TIBAMI-66745 format. One record per atom (N, C-alpha, C, O): residue in three letters; x, y, z. Coordinates in steps of 0.001 Angstrom, whole numbers, padded with zeros to 6 digits, always signed. Example, Ala and Ser with C-alpha at 12.3 -4.5 7.8 and 13.67 -1.06 7.14 Angstrom:
! residues 2
ALA+013190-005690+007800 ALA+012300-004500+007800 ALA+013200-003300+007800 ALA+014236-003319+008465 SER+012850-002250+007080 SER+013670-001060+007140 SER+012900+000030+007870 SER+013409+001138+008039 
//
This chain:
! residues 130
MET-039634+015173+003224 MET-038608+014052+004081 MET-037485+013983+003462 MET-037425+013801+002246 LEU-036255+014147+004370 LEU-034995+013744+003949 LEU-034601+012318+003862 LEU-034880+011447+004685 SER-033846+012168+002646 SER-033642+010884+002626 SER-032308+010281+003621 SER-031298+010964+003789 GLN-032433+009279+004071 GLN-031215+008772+004722 GLN-030147+007906+004035 GLN-030327+007361+002946 SER-029220+007839+004633 SER-028157+007190+004084 SER-028166+005772+004132 SER-028406+005180+005184 LYS-027873+005072+002861 LYS-028159+003622+002617 LYS-026843+002734+003298 LYS-026850+001507+003398 ARG-025772+003581+003718 ARG-024809+003117+004210 ARG-024846+002416+005479 ARG-025415+002893+006461 SER-024173+001141+005484 SER-024369+000398+006596 SER-023567+001016+007963 SER-022442+001507+007858 PRO-024251+000932+009188 PRO-023461+001332+010086 PRO-022192+000723+010371 PRO-021423+001371+011081 SER-021840-000372+009960 SER-020508-001182+010363 SER-019451-000556+009119 SER-018243-000786+009173 VAL-019990+000157+008138 VAL-019094+000622+007106 VAL-018559+002085+007668 VAL-019256+003078+007878 GLN-017335+001967+007827 GLN-016812+003297+008160 GLN-015985+004067+007150 GLN-015357+003494+006260 ARG-016001+005260+007298 ARG-014952+006093+006429 ARG-013618+005991+006488 ARG-013257+005960+007664 MET-012716+005926+005717 MET-011441+005985+005806 MET-011063+007365+005777 MET-011844+008216+005353 ILE-009715+007697+006272 ILE-009164+008843+005886 ILE-007591+008702+005683 ILE-006973+007759+006177 VAL-007005+009661+004952 VAL-005530+009434+004392 VAL-004849+009837+005627 VAL-005139+010845+006271 LEU-003875+008950+005939 LEU-002797+009368+007081 LEU-001459+009530+006313 LEU-000562+010063+006967 GLY-001178+009180+005094 GLY-000072+009636+004378 GLY-000050+009047+002928 GLY-000732+008099+002540 SER+000897+009806+002155 SER+001012+009241+000717 SER+002323+009572+000237 SER+002801+010552+000809 ARG+002965+009106-000545 ARG+004145+009376-001257 ARG+004284+008600-002623 ARG+003853+007461-002803 SER+004908+009327-003513 SER+005241+009034-004791 SER+006518+009079-005044 SER+007289+009923-004587 LYS+006944+007741-006140 LYS+008520+007638-006438 LYS+008503+006948-007832 LYS+007607+006185-008195 ASN+009310+007208-008384 ASN+009541+006250-009600 ASN+010041+004902-009179 ASN+010728+004691-008179 GLN+009626+004013-010042 GLN+010093+002485-009984 GLN+010930+002052-011382 GLN+010447+002651-012343 PRO+011768+001399-011663 PRO+012377+001169-012620 PRO+011587+000140-013775 PRO+011845+000229-014975 PRO+010809-000626-013344 PRO+009825-001357-014464 PRO+008850-000852-014779 PRO+008374+000110-014176 PRO+008263-001467-015944 PRO+007043-000768-016539 PRO+005795-001199-015462 PRO+005884-002191-014738 PRO+004785-000419-015475 PRO+003639-000529-014702 PRO+003180-001943-014285 PRO+002925-002189-013106 HIS+003067-002943-015337 HIS+002422-004315-015333 HIS+003294-005115-014154 HIS+002821-005844-013281 VAL+004620-004799-014355 VAL+005748-005590-013297 VAL+005594-005045-012029 VAL+005684-005781-011046 VAL+005348-003707-011902 VAL+005170-003314-010380 VAL+003702-003850-009892 VAL+003592-004342-008769 VAL+002775-003760-010616 VAL+001444-004192-010310 VAL+001556-005751-009642 VAL+001159-006102-008531 GLU+002175-006507-010604 GLU+002399-007841-010215 GLU+003351-007990-009018 GLU+003080-008839-008169 ALA+004371-007279-008899 ALA+004960-007689-007638 ALA+004087-007089-006364 ALA+004198-007618-005258 LEU+003360-006149-006543 LEU+002416-005610-005340 LEU+001342-006688-005142 LEU+001016-006987-003993 ALA+000752-007310-006236 ALA-000538-008126-006047 ALA+000211-009363-005585 ALA-000427-009954-004714 GLU+001258-009884-005866 GLU+002080-011354-005342 GLU+003498-010974-004712 GLU+004541-011136-005345 PRO+003461-010510-003552 PRO+004949-009998-003031 PRO+005869-010905-003113 PRO+007053-010729-003399 ASN+005254-012023-002827 ASN+006279-013092-002548 ASN+006526-014258-003685 ASN+007008-015373-003483 ARG+006158-013815-004690 ARG+006010-014791-005788 ARG+007345-015066-006379 ARG+007459-016121-007003 ASP+008252-014370-006290 ASP+009620-014649-006766 ASP+010513-014814-005688 ASP+010829-013837-005009 PRO+010988-016026-005435 PRO+011932-016114-004303 PRO+013157-015645-004550 PRO+013940-015479-003614 ALA+013493-015372-005793 ALA+014825-014887-006281 ALA+015069-013304-005931 ALA+016188-012797-005861 ARG+013738-012556-005708 ARG+013714-011292-005660 ARG+012890-010879-004251 ARG+011902-010157-004385 PRO+013245-011285-003016 PRO+012440-011138-001756 PRO+012546-009670-001460 PRO+013620-009072-001496 TRP+011590-009204-001216 TRP+011419-007712-000862 TRP+010655-007361+000371 TRP+010967-006499+001192 LEU+009445-008268+000396 LEU+008360-007909+001808 LEU+008836-008513+002971 LEU+008316-009504+003483 THR+010051-007790+003493 THR+010408-008479+005054 THR+009907-007611+006085 THR+010307-006468+006305 LEU+008994-008238+006710 LEU+008247-007834+007778 LEU+008946-007720+009223 LEU+009871-008500+009447 LEU+008574-006813+010206 LEU+009178-006571+011463 LEU+008245-007525+012102 LEU+007397-008223+011546 TYR+008553-007439+013422 TYR+007846-008431+014448 TYR+006525-008136+014898 TYR+005784-008981+015401 ASP+006148-006613+014667 ASP+004819-006135+014916 ASP+003913-005991+013544 ASP+002892-005303+013545 GLU+004370-006695+012383 GLU+003653-006652+011111 GLU+003134-008194+010714 GLU+003622-009240+011141 ILE+002221-008081+009954 ILE+001702-009325+009205 ILE+001718-009193+007990 ILE+001763-008059+007514 ALA+001689-010188+007272 ALA+001564-010295+005700 ALA+000316-009515+005354 ALA-000644-009578+006123 PRO+000260-008803+004283 PRO-001017-008237+003818 PRO-001694-009213+003076 PRO-001121-010176+002566 GLN-003046-008967+002992 GLN-003912-009552+002079 GLN-003991-008512+000848 GLN-003799-007304+000981 VAL-004293-009133-000334 VAL-004691-008251-001473 VAL-006318-008205-001374 VAL-007106-009148-001444 VAL-006555-006927-001205 VAL-007804-006768-001086 VAL-008512-006605-002327 VAL-009650-007033-002523 ARG-007698-005872-003298 ARG-008382-005446-004591 ARG-007276-005417-005605 ARG-006204-004949-005222 VAL-007369-005829-006795 VAL-006563-005432-008143 VAL-007213-004779-009196 VAL-007935-005478-009908 GLU-007136-003893-009382 GLU-007993-003181-010741 GLU-006689-002855-011638 GLU-005971-001859-011545 SER-006566-003909-012502 SER-005423-003944-013466 SER-005848-002951-014389 SER-007034-002908-014716 PRO-004887-002022-014921 PRO-003496-002235-014760 PRO-002748-001507-013894 PRO-001517-001492-013897 SER-003761-000634-012825 SER-003013+000315-012132 SER-003100+000479-010628 SER-002353+001255-010032 VAL-004009-000251-010025 VAL-004348-000142-008758 VAL-004382-001371-008000 VAL-005112-002302-008342 VAL-003480-001431-006787 VAL-003589-002608-005822 VAL-004067-002246-004534 VAL-003740-001119-004160 VAL-004784-002954-003740 VAL-005045-002564-002475 VAL-004512-003552-001474 VAL-004731-004738-001719 TRP-003869-003253-000422 TRP-003409-004123+000512 TRP-004518-004021+001987 TRP-005169-003016+002273 SER-004516-005200+002705 SER-005046-004931+003997 SER-003643-004498+004891 SER-002469-004571+004530 SER-004178-004053+006111 SER-003083-003656+006971 SER-002105-004532+007135 SER-002420-005719+007227 ILE-000745-004155+007207 ILE+000279-005052+007813 ILE+000562-004792+009336 ILE+001556-005309+009846 TRP-000234-004053+010030 TRP+000016-003766+011406 TRP-001291-004691+012170 TRP-002494-004574+011939 SER-000712-005496+013001 SER-001823-005997+013791 SER-002479-005260+014564 SER-003635-005570+014853 LYS-001851-004051+015100 LYS-002293-003123+016194 LYS-003320-002132+015350 LYS-004166-001475+015957 ARG-003198-002074+014015 ARG-004153-001087+013256 ARG-004818-002028+012055 ARG-004705-001791+010852 PRO-005430-002984+012559 PRO-006340-004017+011557 PRO-007044-003533+010454 PRO-007132-004144+009389 GLN-007679-002157+010751 GLN-008581-001594+009749 GLN-008019-000761+008601 GLN-008606-000431+007571 ALA-006648-000457+009012 ALA-005878+000091+007932 ALA-005682-000654+006548 ALA-005605-001870+006372 GLU-005620+000341+005623 GLU-005347-000221+004093 GLU-004230+000687+003561 GLU-003953+001806+003993 VAL-003620+000017+002535 VAL-002673+000652+001632 VAL-003303+000632+000217 VAL-003779-000420-000209 ARG-003318+001684-000472 ARG-003580+001888-001999 ARG-002404+001914-002798 ARG-001708+002887-002512 PHE-001991+001289-003580 PHE-001005+001813-004409 PHE-001599+001865-005970 PHE-002139+000949-006591 ASP-001306+003320-006431 ASP-001626+003862-007807 ASP-000431+003744-008801 ASP+000500+004517-008575 VAL-000307+002914-009847 VAL+000788+002832-010701 VAL+000517+003436-012130 VAL-000518+003174-012744 ARG+001500+004257-012624 ARG+001261+004949-013879 ARG+002387+004728-014356 ARG+003378+004498-013663 GLY+002373+004782-015972 GLY+003665+004821-016547 GLY+004518+006182-016488 GLY+003920+007255-016565 GLY+005657+006145-016378 GLY+006524+007251-016253 GLY+007458+007270-017284 GLY+007546+006344-018092 PRO+008237+008366-017314 PRO+009441+008663-018353 PRO+010359+007368-018512 PRO+010672+006993-019642 SER+010742+006763-017499 SER+011529+005714-017407 SER+011250+004602-016391 SER+011966+004306-015434 GLY+009945+003960-016803 GLY+009508+003090-015832 GLY+008075+003273-015406 GLY+007125+003360-016184 SER+008011+003327-014020 SER+006659+003759-013568 SER+006877+004755-012561 SER+007974+005075-012104 GLU+005579+005297-012194 GLU+005330+006243-011055 GLU+004476+005261-010182 GLU+003488+004695-010650 LEU+004909+005082-008876 LEU+004243+004430-008011 LEU+003932+005307-006573 LEU+004817+005821-005890 ARG+002576+005355-006296 ARG+002127+006182-005207 ARG+001377+005294-004216 ARG+000320+004710-004454 TRP+002050+005272-003100 TRP+001282+004487-002110 TRP+000473+005352-001218 TRP+001031+006422-000974 THR-000704+005184-000656 THR-001554+005983+000080 THR-002015+005121+001244 THR-002571+004040+001047 LEU-001774+005616+002479 LEU-002190+004908+003771 LEU-003527+005440+004196 LEU-003664+006632+004473 HIS-004583+004521+004256 HIS-005841+004746+004896 HIS-006074+004134+006395 HIS-005553+003055+006679 ASP-006723+004714+007173 ASP-007466+004155+008311 ASP-008437+004943+008680 ASP-008576+006099+008279 VAL-009302+004257+009612 VAL-010669+004754+010127 VAL-010548+005932+011035 VAL-011368+006844+011145 GLU-009316+005782+011730 GLU-008990+007009+012510 GLU-007496+007422+012569 GLU-006634+006587+012295 ASP-007192+008594+012894 ASP-005863+008812+013283 ASP-005217+008355+014377 ASP-005578+008761+015481 PRO-004249+007515+014265 PRO-003572+007129+015513 PRO-002698+007829+016329 PRO-002070+007339+017267 GLY-002660+009186+015894 GLY-001598+010268+016432 GLY-000314+010227+015668 GLY-000026+009284+014931 PRO+000402+011203+015845 PRO+001585+011576+014980 PRO+002856+010404+015005 PRO+003434+010030+013984 ALA+003107+009996+016149 ALA+004141+009112+016422 ALA+003758+007745+015602 ALA+004528+007317+014742 LEU+002657+007153+015883 LEU+002448+005948+015054 LEU+002099+006027+013601 LEU+002453+005204+012756 THR+001328+007160+013375 THR+001239+007386+011696 THR+002654+007674+011237 THR+002873+007185+010129 GLY+003698+008339+011779 GLY+004737+008573+011391 GLY+005817+007204+011091 GLY+006668+007130+010205 HIS+005518+006319+011993 HIS+005964+004991+011931 HIS+005829+004210+010750 HIS+006647+003720+009973 MET+004267+004222+010830 MET+003543+003552+009605 MET+004014+003956+008264 MET+004316+003131+007401 CYS+004077+005299+008091 CYS+004505+006087+006872 CYS+005719+005660+006516 CYS+005886+005152+005407 LYS+006836+005821+007493 LYS+008175+005532+007300 LYS+008360+003963+006820 LYS+009147+003660+005922 ARG+007610+003077+007464 ARG+007669+001710+007028 ARG+007223+001486+005685 ARG+007809+000720+004921 LEU+006185+002146+005377 LEU+005664+001924+003884 LEU+006904+002116+003037 LEU+007469+001322+002285 ASN+007196+003428+003363 ASN+008278+004064+002474 ASN+009723+003184+002526 ASN+010472+003144+001550 GLU+009943+002653+003492 GLU+011114+001647+003270 GLU+010879+000503+002477 GLU+011611+000147+001554 LEU+009580-000217+002945 LEU+009225-001568+002138 LEU+009012-001113+000544 LEU+009604-001793-000294 ILE+008333-000186+000167 ILE+007966+000298-001127 ILE+009135+001009-001998 ILE+009436+000645-003135 ASN+009818+002199-001219 ASN+010720+002992-002156 ASN+012054+002503-001882 ASN+012980+002949-002559 ARG+012281+001621-000957 ARG+013680+001047-000646 ARG+013803-000403-001240 ARG+014510-000718-002198 ASP+012984-001237-000497 ASP+013157-002622-000582 ASP+012380-003164-001950 ASP+012815-004180-002493 LEU+011497-002638-002369 LEU+010917-003144-003683 LEU+011734-002530-004884 LEU+012085-003173-005873 ARG+011978-001245-004665 ARG+013054-000479-005532 ARG+014252-001246-005884 ARG+014660-001325-007043 HIS+014909-001905-004714 HIS+016136-002511-004578 HIS+016049-004013-005351 HIS+016957-004422-006076 SER+014792-004775-005075 SER+014469-005633-005626 SER+014675-005856-007428 SER+015080-006843-008041 PHE+014261-004641-007883 PHE+014226-004255-009236 PHE+015559-003977-009624 PHE+015852-003813-010808 GLY+016421-003910-008666 GLY+017919-003541-009255 GLY+018277-002026-009080 GLY+019229-001509-009666 GLN+017607-001486-008395 GLN+017958+000028-008242 GLN+018189+000474-006727 GLN+018472+001643-006465 
//
């Protein structure tokens, strides 16, 4: 007799829609803190959302190197963003990976990946003085 999966029918598999890695100036623990509490430092705001975006919830923090956000897009509520942070030669290497239960097509996927790149590799980086 074949064994059946114990996976709940409501649990869906996530697929990778995009990923990008870039260095950030501070050490890993500082980057993880900024991702785990994006609005904690009013002197360094960086998570400025657009009209079609919502503030993410922190789904999981695996200190010292992983933070997972819920979707920032109300039209894609099942999407998640995983951040992997490692020590680098001068600061940290930060990789974001966008997951969703289905591919929304190249136009929306491109928009979502571009937006994450702006928020993380432009705005977060700029908040650290770079």
